C-alpha positions, -999 to +999 in steps of 0.1 A: -731+152+349-730+166+314-752+156+285-725+135+267-720+113+298-757+109+303-761+098+268-733+072+271-744+058+305-770+034+291-745+020+266-722+010+295-748+001+321-763-029+303-729-047+297-719-041+333-751-055+346-748-086+324-712-091+336-722-087+373-751-112+368-727-138+353-703-133+381-731-137+407-745-168+389-712-186+385-696-175+417-668-150+422-641-177+424-651-191+390-652-156+375-618-147+388-603-180+376-619-176+342-606-141+338-571-150+350-571-180+327-580-159+296-554-133+306-527-160+309-521-152+345-536-183+361-510-206+377-508-242+365-530-259+391-556-285+384-578-272+412-579-237+398-582-249+362-614-268+372-630-235+382-625-221+347-658-218+328-650-209+292-687-204+284-693-182+314-685-148+298-694-153+262-722-129+253-750-137+228-727-128+199-697-146+215-681-115+229-686-097+262-671-063+261-667-058+298-650-092+303-628-085+273-618-052+288-609-068+322-589-095+304-570-069+284-562-050+315-550-082+332-528-090+302-512-056+305-505-060+342-492-096+340 
């Protein structure tokens, strides 16, 4: 691994760990439903919409970069 990648690794590691902890705490189904809902790809279904947790992926400053990235990718694919 080169020096540039080693220097950037801590910047990416903390958000990934926070994202994984939120997924583990809220459950994978709720995380998937929330991400699909934010991406506009969640089918209209009351059972699925109940799983959506709008506060689940908001960081301390109201923005979680990993969740935003995943939602952006989902919007491109949907």
